[in-house]
FIDO-858507 format. One record per residue (C-alpha): residue in three letters; residue number from 1; y, x, z. Coordinates in Angstrom, 2 decimals, decimal comma. Layout:
REM FIDO-858507
VONU residuo num      py      px      pz
VONU     Ala NUM       Y       X       Z
...
END
This chain:
REM FIDO-858507
VONU residuo num      py      px      pz
VONU     Unk   1   26,37    0,67   76,92
VONU     Unk   2   24,08   -2,23   77,88
VONU     Unk   3   20,30   -1,91   77,62
VONU     Unk   4   20,53    0,89   75,08
VONU     Unk   5   23,10   -0,80   72,84
VONU     Unk   6   26,32    1,08   72,09
VONU     Unk   7   29,47   -0,73   73,08
VONU     Unk   8   31,72   -2,31   70,45
VONU     Unk   9   34,30    0,52   70,31
VONU     Unk  10   31,50    3,01   69,61
VONU     Unk  11   30,05    0,82   66,84
VONU     Unk  12   33,54    0,42   65,39
VONU     Unk  13   34,09    4,21   65,41
VONU     Unk  14   30,77    5,00   63,77
VONU     Unk  15   30,46    2,14   61,29
VONU     Unk  16   32,57   -1,00   61,38
VONU     Unk  17   36,08    0,48   61,36
VONU     Unk  18   35,24    3,91   59,92
VONU     Unk  19   36,48    4,60   56,40
VONU     Unk  20   36,06    7,17   53,65
VONU     Unk  21   39,25    9,24   53,64
VONU     Unk  22   41,03   11,01   50,80
VONU     Unk  23   44,36   11,74   52,56
VONU     Unk  24   44,51   14,03   55,57
VONU     Unk  25   46,77   14,90   58,46
VONU     Unk  26   47,93   18,50   58,71
VONU     Unk  27   45,65   19,07   61,67
VONU     Unk  28   43,10   21,83   62,04
VONU     Unk  29   39,41   21,28   62,78
VONU     Unk  30   38,37   24,06   65,14
VONU     Unk  31   35,15   26,03   64,80
VONU     Unk  32   33,85   24,74   68,14
VONU     Unk  33   33,93   21,18   66,75
VONU     Unk  34   32,01   22,26   63,65
VONU     Unk  35   29,38   23,94   65,82
VONU     Unk  36   29,12   20,84   67,99
VONU     Unk  37   28,76   18,69   64,87
VONU     Unk  38   25,77   20,73   63,73
VONU     Unk  39   24,26   20,75   67,21
VONU     Unk  40   24,32   16,94   67,19
VONU     Unk  41   22,93   16,30   63,72
VONU     Unk  42   20,11   18,84   64,04
VONU     Unk  43   18,50   16,75   66,78
VONU     Unk  44   17,86   13,75   64,53
VONU     Unk  45   14,42   13,37   62,89
VONU     Unk  46   13,16   14,97   59,69
VONU     Unk  47    9,66   15,17   58,21
VONU     Unk  48    7,55   17,62   60,25
VONU     Unk  49   10,84   18,71   61,83
VONU     Unk  50   11,55   20,59   58,58
VONU     Unk  51   15,36   20,67   58,94
VONU     Unk  52   16,12   21,77   55,36
VONU     Unk  53   19,89   21,15   55,55
VONU     Unk  54   22,13   24,19   55,15
VONU     Unk  55   25,91   23,87   55,43
VONU     Unk  56   28,76   26,06   54,27
VONU     Unk  57   32,03   24,98   55,91
VONU     Unk  58   34,96   25,95   53,68
VONU     Unk  59   38,00   26,30   55,95
VONU     Unk  60   40,26   28,74   54,11
VONU     Unk  61   42,31   28,38   50,95
VONU     Unk  62   40,38   31,34   49,51
VONU     Unk  63   37,02   29,64   50,03
VONU     Unk  64   38,28   26,40   48,52
VONU     Unk  65   39,77   28,25   45,54
VONU     Unk  66   36,24   29,51   44,75
VONU     Unk  67   35,01   25,91   44,74
VONU     Unk  68   37,77   24,49   42,49
VONU     Unk  69   36,24   25,35   39,09
VONU     Unk  70   33,08   23,43   40,01
VONU     Unk  71   34,90   20,21   40,93
VONU     Unk  72   35,62   17,21   38,77
VONU     Unk  73   39,36   16,94   38,17
VONU     Unk  74   39,70   13,90   40,43
VONU     Unk  75   38,22   15,74   43,40
VONU     Unk  76   40,34   18,88   43,36
VONU     Unk  77   43,33   17,51   45,24
VONU     Unk  78   41,03   15,86   47,79
VONU     Unk  79   39,39   19,18   48,57
VONU     Unk  80   42,66   21,10   48,49
VONU     Unk  81   44,24   18,83   51,11
VONU     Unk  82   41,26   18,43   53,46
VONU     Unk  83   41,16   20,73   56,51
VONU     Unk  84   37,46   21,47   55,88
VONU     Unk  85   35,13   20,90   52,96
VONU     Unk  86   31,42   21,18   53,73
VONU     Unk  87   28,86   22,06   51,09
VONU     Unk  88   25,70   20,30   52,20
VONU     Unk  89   22,71   22,01   50,64
VONU     Unk  90   18,98   22,24   51,12
VONU     Unk  91   16,76   25,27   51,50
VONU     Unk  92   13,82   25,20   49,09
VONU     Unk  93   12,14   27,77   51,35
VONU     Unk  94   12,45   25,50   54,41
VONU     Unk  95    8,69   25,74   54,93
VONU     Unk  96    9,00   29,38   55,99
VONU     Unk  97   10,56   28,10   59,23
VONU     Unk  98    7,80   25,60   59,99
VONU     Unk  99    5,73   28,00   62,17
VONU     Unk 100    8,75   27,97   64,52
VONU     Unk 101    9,84   24,36   64,04
VONU     Unk 102    6,41   22,68   63,94
VONU     Unk 103    4,12   25,18   65,68
VONU     Unk 104    1,20   22,97   66,70
VONU     Unk 105   -0,10   22,62   63,10
VONU     Unk 106    0,00   24,99   60,12
VONU     Unk 107    2,43   22,73   58,26
VONU     Unk 108    3,70   25,62   56,16
VONU     Unk 109    0,39   25,62   54,30
VONU     Unk 110    1,05   22,07   53,09
VONU     Unk 111    3,94   23,34   50,95
VONU     Unk 112    2,81   26,78   49,78
VONU     Unk 113    2,26   26,80   46,03
VONU     Unk 114    3,54   23,24   45,57
VONU     Unk 115    7,14   23,54   44,41
VONU     Unk 116    7,57   19,87   43,40
VONU     Unk 117    6,46   18,77   46,87
VONU     Unk 118    8,84   21,25   48,49
VONU     Unk 119   11,74   20,13   46,29
VONU     Unk 120   11,13   16,45   46,98
VONU     Unk 121   10,77   17,02   50,73
VONU     Unk 122   13,83   19,26   50,94
VONU     Unk 123   16,06   16,93   48,94
VONU     Unk 124   14,99   13,77   50,77
VONU     Unk 125   15,32   15,27   54,22
VONU     Unk 126   18,61   17,05   53,52
VONU     Unk 127   19,99   13,72   52,28
VONU     Unk 128   18,78   12,13   55,50
VONU     Unk 129   20,47   14,90   57,47
VONU     Unk 130   23,62   14,35   55,41
VONU     Unk 131   23,75   10,82   56,79
VONU     Unk 132   23,38   12,20   60,29
VONU     Unk 133   26,20   14,65   59,47
VONU     Unk 134   28,57   11,78   58,69
VONU     Unk 135   27,68    9,82   61,83
VONU     Unk 136   27,89   12,93   64,03
VONU     Unk 137   31,30   13,80   62,58
VONU     Unk 138   32,59   10,31   63,33
VONU     Unk 139   31,12   10,46   66,84
VONU     Unk 140   33,26   13,56   67,44
VONU     Unk 141   36,42   11,79   66,29
VONU     Unk 142   36,51   13,28   62,80
VONU     Unk 143   37,01   11,39   59,57
VONU     Unk 144   34,90   12,09   56,50
VONU     Unk 145   35,21   11,94   52,73
VONU     Unk 146   31,83   12,49   51,03
VONU     Unk 147   32,00   13,65   47,42
VONU     Unk 148   29,81   13,94   44,39
VONU     Unk 149   31,56   14,79   41,14
VONU     Unk 150   30,90   18,53   40,97
VONU     Unk 151   28,74   20,96   39,02
VONU     Unk 152   25,73   21,71   41,25
VONU     Unk 153   24,66   24,74   39,25
VONU     Unk 154   28,13   26,26   39,44
VONU     Unk 155   28,39   25,64   43,19
VONU     Unk 156   25,00   27,25   43,69
VONU     Unk 157   26,02   30,23   41,58
VONU     Unk 158   29,35   30,66   43,37
VONU     Unk 159   28,13   30,27   46,94
VONU     Unk 160   24,38   30,80   47,16
VONU     Unk 161   23,05   32,97   44,34
VONU     Unk 162   23,66   36,33   45,98
VONU     Unk 163   22,60   35,74   49,60
VONU     Unk 164   20,75   32,41   49,55
VONU     Unk 165   19,09   31,97   46,14
VONU     Unk 166   16,75   29,27   47,49
VONU     Unk 167   19,61   26,97   48,49
VONU     Unk 168   20,52   24,02   46,29
VONU     Unk 169   23,67   21,96   46,76
VONU     Unk 170   23,22   18,26   47,51
VONU     Unk 171   26,72   16,85   48,11
VONU     Unk 172   30,14   17,78   49,47
VONU     Unk 173   31,97   16,24   52,41
VONU     Unk 174   35,60   16,64   53,40
VONU     Unk 175   36,30   16,67   57,13
VONU     Unk 176   39,42   16,27   59,19
VONU     Unk 177   41,70   13,65   60,65
VONU     Unk 178   42,52   11,09   58,00
VONU     Unk 179   45,79    9,38   57,15
VONU     Unk 180   45,56    5,60   57,28
VONU     Unk 181   48,25    5,42   54,59
VONU     Unk 182   46,69    5,20   51,17
VONU     Unk 183   43,46    3,57   52,27
VONU     Unk 184   42,42    0,77   49,99
VONU     Unk 185   41,03   -2,47   51,41
VONU     Unk 186   37,41   -2,02   52,40
VONU     Unk 187   35,02   -2,82   49,59
VONU     Unk 188   32,49   -5,62   49,99
VONU     Unk 189   28,90   -5,00   51,06
VONU     Unk 190   25,70   -6,80   50,17
VONU     Unk 191   24,53   -9,38   52,69
VONU     Unk 192   21,30   -9,07   54,63
VONU     Unk 193   19,63  -11,62   52,37
VONU     Unk 194   20,72   -9,75   49,24
VONU     Unk 195   19,46   -6,37   50,42
VONU     Unk 196   16,61   -7,05   52,84
VONU     Unk 197   13,29   -8,86   53,08
VONU     Unk 198   11,44   -9,94   56,20
VONU     Unk 199    7,74   -9,69   55,36
END
């Protein structure tokens, strides 16, 4: 690293050579790696340090079988074959943790009685943390396969209703060590001038 800039192999691993995977090696992701993944992503910024992301890591065939009815047909095999499927959700009661997470101001009071504000804040910041999740996973040598294409209400009913009724699913992400075989050519991206403005 030179003057705070990551070296080229690190940039390749995180962004330039990283791909979205749908085929996986038969190789386990250990629990210590999943814990380390969370310990990395939780350090990245969120509004008032609200940290609304909640993750269920599905590692067993039994856990994945519960998820199957909620998946679009095209996603079932992807989930079945992945070593781990993470349900990335947000806690709509995230503000109850603010006295611990943001203790110098009564930030909890900003959200009490304002459900639309809580929902917007939780969804936006859990999505932000979902991006950190992907980068942290790649930093640890894992490959990722983010997924939409599922019934949010069914996922919430199957996994959260009983113990975590304030959780709401955002997206899914398969984790593991991907097979290069079967990868399509990388899709194009918009150029700087197409997507950005210097004002």
